[in-house]
Z-matrix of the N, CA and C atoms (Angstrom, degrees):
N
C 1 1.423
C 2 1.598 1 113.03
N 3 1.305 2 110.28 1 135.01
C 4 1.392 3 120.25 2 177.00
C 5 1.487 4 113.35 3 -74.60
N 6 1.310 5 117.39 4 141.58
C 7 1.475 6 121.66 5 -177.77
C 8 1.483 7 111.55 6 -118.47
N 9 1.374 8 113.50 7 132.50
C 10 1.521 9 116.83 8 -176.88
C 11 1.532 10 106.36 9 -131.08
N 12 1.187 11 118.26 10 131.34
C 13 1.479 12 121.05 11 177.62
C 14 1.519 13 111.38 12 -117.08
N 15 1.350 14 120.17 13 128.57
C 16 1.394 15 122.69 14 -173.18
C 17 1.611 16 111.20 15 -136.34
N 18 1.147 17 112.60 16 155.44
C 19 1.564 18 120.78 17 -179.60
C 20 1.482 19 108.19 18 -122.55
N 21 1.362 20 113.65 19 142.34
C 22 1.437 21 122.40 20 -178.12
C 23 1.645 22 107.56 21 -93.33
N 24 1.353 23 117.00 22 126.04
C 25 1.453 24 119.66 23 176.04
C 26 1.539 25 110.68 24 -111.70
N 27 1.366 26 110.82 25 106.07
C 28 1.403 27 113.40 26 -179.52
C 29 1.463 28 116.98 27 -73.01
N 30 1.280 29 115.42 28 -15.53
C 31 1.518 30 118.11 29 -177.43
C 32 1.538 31 108.69 30 -79.31
N 33 1.275 32 120.65 31 -5.08
C 34 1.467 33 119.85 32 174.07
C 35 1.471 34 111.89 33 -93.95
N 36 1.287 35 119.07 34 15.91
C 37 1.571 36 123.05 35 -177.81
C 38 1.492 37 105.98 36 -90.26
N 39 1.327 38 119.60 37 -21.89
C 40 1.513 39 127.42 38 174.16
C 41 1.488 40 120.64 39 -124.83
N 42 1.296 41 123.07 40 145.96
C 43 1.367 42 126.44 41 172.60
C 44 1.473 43 115.93 42 -129.96
N 45 1.281 44 122.03 43 162.13
C 46 1.360 45 126.09 44 -176.46
C 47 1.577 46 110.33 45 -101.42
N 48 1.293 47 118.26 46 134.13
C 49 1.405 48 122.02 47 175.92
C 50 1.501 49 111.77 48 -122.11
N 51 1.394 50 116.40 49 141.84
C 52 1.405 51 114.86 50 175.10
C 53 1.624 52 112.74 51 -79.30
N 54 1.162 53 119.08 52 135.48
C 55 1.442 54 124.04 53 -172.79
C 56 1.586 55 110.79 54 -125.96
N 57 1.230 56 119.18 55 131.33
C 58 1.544 57 119.60 56 171.01
C 59 1.383 58 113.55 57 -87.36
N 60 1.355 59 121.41 58 114.74
C 61 1.347 60 126.40 59 177.36
C 62 1.461 61 113.40 60 -88.66
N 63 1.266 62 122.10 61 128.31
C 64 1.457 63 127.51 62 -176.45
C 65 1.614 64 109.67 63 -64.91
N 66 1.315 65 108.03 64 132.40
C 67 1.461 66 113.21 65 179.24
C 68 1.523 67 118.56 66 82.28
N 69 1.348 68 117.46 67 -3.08
C 70 1.357 69 123.42 68 175.10
C 71 1.604 70 110.16 69 -117.30
N 72 1.334 71 119.88 70 142.72
C 73 1.357 72 121.58 71 178.78
C 74 1.591 73 111.77 72 -74.51
N 75 1.397 74 115.02 73 151.00
C 76 1.462 75 118.18 74 -179.91
C 77 1.526 76 116.66 75 71.92
N 78 1.348 77 118.06 76 -163.96
C 79 1.453 78 120.52 77 173.97
C 80 1.482 79 109.01 78 -123.58
N 81 1.392 80 108.95 79 166.11
C 82 1.500 81 112.22 80 179.05
C 83 1.563 82 101.71 81 -125.87
N 84 1.323 83 114.33 82 166.26
C 85 1.492 84 122.64 83 -179.01
C 86 1.489 85 106.03 84 -97.84
N 87 1.215 86 117.61 85 140.62
C 88 1.580 87 121.99 86 175.96
C 89 1.487 88 107.96 87 -133.96
N 90 1.262 89 119.43 88 134.44
C 91 1.393 90 129.13 89 175.71
C 92 1.526 91 114.75 90 -78.14
N 93 1.332 92 117.81 91 118.66
C 94 1.398 93 122.17 92 -173.35
C 95 1.572 94 108.50 93 -122.75
N 96 1.334 95 118.75 94 140.89
C 97 1.589 96 114.73 95 -179.63
C 98 1.575 97 103.15 96 -91.28
N 99 1.328 98 108.45 97 146.63
C 100 1.488 99 121.86 98 -176.99
C 101 1.457 100 108.85 99 -80.29
N 102 1.368 101 119.74 100 139.67
C 103 1.416 102 124.21 101 -176.04
C 104 1.485 103 111.21 102 -75.67
N 105 1.279 104 121.10 103 -43.61
C 106 1.494 105 122.90 104 176.18
C 107 1.461 106 106.28 105 -133.33
N 108 1.443 107 115.72 106 89.21
C 109 1.411 108 118.71 107 -178.91
C 110 1.471 109 116.69 108 -79.02
N 111 1.297 110 118.05 109 140.42
C 112 1.416 111 121.19 110 168.68
C 113 1.473 112 111.05 111 -96.22
N 114 1.404 113 111.43 112 90.15
C 115 1.343 114 120.80 113 -160.46
C 116 1.567 115 109.72 114 -105.95
N 117 1.335 116 116.28 115 -11.43
C 118 1.511 117 120.94 116 -175.18
C 119 1.495 118 110.15 117 -111.55
N 120 1.395 119 113.62 118 113.57
C 121 1.539 120 125.74 119 -173.19
C 122 1.588 121 103.15 120 -94.99
N 123 1.348 122 112.68 121 137.69
C 124 1.406 123 124.67 122 176.20
C 125 1.608 124 104.59 123 -81.43
N 126 1.248 125 117.57 124 120.51
C 127 1.469 126 124.37 125 178.71
C 128 1.653 127 109.61 126 -91.64
N 129 1.320 128 110.57 127 -53.95
C 130 1.434 129 112.43 128 -177.71
C 131 1.473 130 108.29 129 -144.08
N 132 1.428 131 117.56 130 150.30
C 133 1.506 132 125.09 131 172.65
C 134 1.389 133 112.45 132 -133.19
N 135 1.303 134 120.54 133 131.68
C 136 1.390 135 129.31 134 176.86
C 137 1.565 136 113.75 135 -105.76
N 138 1.274 137 124.12 136 133.35
C 139 1.477 138 126.70 137 176.93
C 140 1.394 139 117.06 138 52.35
N 141 1.404 140 116.90 139 35.51
C 142 1.466 141 113.84 140 176.52
C 143 1.466 142 106.87 141 -152.91
N 144 1.256 143 118.06 142 153.88
C 145 1.545 144 123.23 143 175.37
C 146 1.612 145 110.98 144 -116.42
N 147 1.254 146 114.36 145 3.97
C 148 1.476 147 116.90 146 -179.73
C 149 1.512 148 115.44 147 -67.37
N 150 1.394 149 115.66 148 -32.20
C 151 1.480 150 118.64 149 -178.64
C 152 1.552 151 106.38 150 -127.75
N 153 1.272 152 115.70 151 148.45
C 154 1.396 153 127.79 152 177.40
C 155 1.488 154 112.85 153 -101.41
N 156 1.396 155 122.09 154 150.79
C 157 1.369 156 121.25 155 169.80
C 158 1.583 157 109.02 156 -65.56
N 159 1.277 158 114.79 157 152.93
C 160 1.533 159 120.75 158 -178.47
C 161 1.624 160 111.35 159 74.71
N 162 1.229 161 116.05 160 0.21
C 163 1.514 162 116.30 161 -177.96
C 164 1.532 163 105.42 162 -83.22
N 165 1.348 164 114.08 163 143.93
C 166 1.475 165 119.78 164 -179.08
C 167 1.558 166 104.94 165 -109.08
N 168 1.333 167 109.73 166 137.13
C 169 1.570 168 120.45 167 178.84
C 170 1.405 169 115.62 168 -119.15
N 171 1.233 170 120.90 169 149.35
C 172 1.557 171 120.81 170 -179.46
C 173 1.601 172 105.47 171 -96.88
N 174 1.307 173 111.39 172 -178.22
C 175 1.460 174 119.05 173 -161.44
C 176 1.519 175 106.86 174 -71.60
N 177 1.382 176 119.57 175 -35.75
C 178 1.418 177 119.68 176 174.31
C 179 1.430 178 119.81 177 -58.97
N 180 1.336 179 120.72 178 -37.35
C 181 1.469 180 132.59 179 172.83
C 182 1.409 181 110.23 180 -67.17
N 183 1.272 182 123.62 181 -41.01
C 184 1.444 183 127.61 182 -178.20
C 185 1.570 184 108.86 183 -73.27
N 186 1.276 185 117.33 184 -39.10
C 187 1.522 186 117.34 185 -179.29
C 188 1.561 187 108.72 186 -73.47
N 189 1.336 188 114.02 187 -32.36
C 190 1.599 189 111.03 188 173.48
C 191 1.406 190 111.77 189 -66.68
N 192 1.385 191 119.06 190 -39.07
C 193 1.477 192 120.68 191 175.16
C 194 1.484 193 116.29 192 -56.57
N 195 1.408 194 113.25 193 -47.00
C 196 1.521 195 121.96 194 176.87
C 197 1.482 196 117.07 195 -59.68
N 198 1.306 197 113.04 196 -37.84
C 199 1.526 198 121.97 197 -174.09
C 200 1.508 199 108.73 198 -82.32
N 201 1.335 200 115.85 199 -24.47
C 202 1.564 201 116.53 200 -172.21
C 203 1.626 202 102.84 201 -85.03
N 204 1.421 203 106.47 202 162.68
C 205 1.452 204 109.71 203 173.56
C 206 1.494 205 119.92 204 -109.95
N 207 1.354 206 109.79 205 28.83
C 208 1.537 207 121.75 206 176.72
C 209 1.459 208 107.39 207 -87.29
N 210 1.328 209 122.53 208 -44.69
C 211 1.384 210 126.56 209 -171.08
C 212 1.533 211 111.27 210 -108.54
N 213 1.324 212 116.58 211 144.88
C 214 1.447 213 125.21 212 163.37
C 215 1.471 214 108.75 213 -91.66
N 216 1.236 215 126.50 214 106.65
C 217 1.406 216 130.93 215 -170.79
C 218 1.610 217 110.10 216 -93.37
N 219 1.352 218 120.45 217 127.86
C 220 1.381 219 124.57 218 171.57
C 221 1.604 220 104.42 219 -120.27
N 222 1.335 221 121.80 220 126.09
C 223 1.464 222 122.46 221 177.18
C 224 1.531 223 102.64 222 -126.12
N 225 1.376 224 108.08 223 130.59
C 226 1.392 225 119.29 224 168.99
C 227 1.418 226 114.27 225 -125.26
N 228 1.375 227 123.00 226 171.44
C 229 1.501 228 122.19 227 175.38
C 230 1.474 229 110.94 228 -89.31
N 231 1.213 230 115.15 229 162.95
C 232 1.474 231 118.94 230 178.32
C 233 1.572 232 115.38 231 -62.39
N 234 1.345 233 112.67 232 -32.16
C 235 1.479 234 121.60 233 -178.49
C 236 1.496 235 109.50 234 -72.15
N 237 1.354 236 119.64 235 -25.59
C 238 1.598 237 119.71 236 177.08
C 239 1.410 238 107.05 237 -64.68
N 240 1.387 239 126.75 238 -40.89
C 241 1.387 240 128.01 239 -162.86
C 242 1.635 241 108.81 240 -80.25
N 243 1.294 242 116.22 241 -30.15
C 244 1.549 243 119.10 242 -173.01
C 245 1.431 244 108.64 243 -102.65
């Protein structure tokens, strides 16, 4: 069985966008939620070349990995590693 270890990055759920505000000079930064975030980072992979370390995956890809019988998936949070 192939093993894959991933970590969840909650800081990739939002991004900052420069917005022009009417009546004010310059631009302001606004925090916006990402529609399809790639919030799961592959830490390590054993016996497979489908995924690379430091590759980010979205929710559909992670759900497919968890439901399948090819990979043994381990997911941790970013805070657990550091």
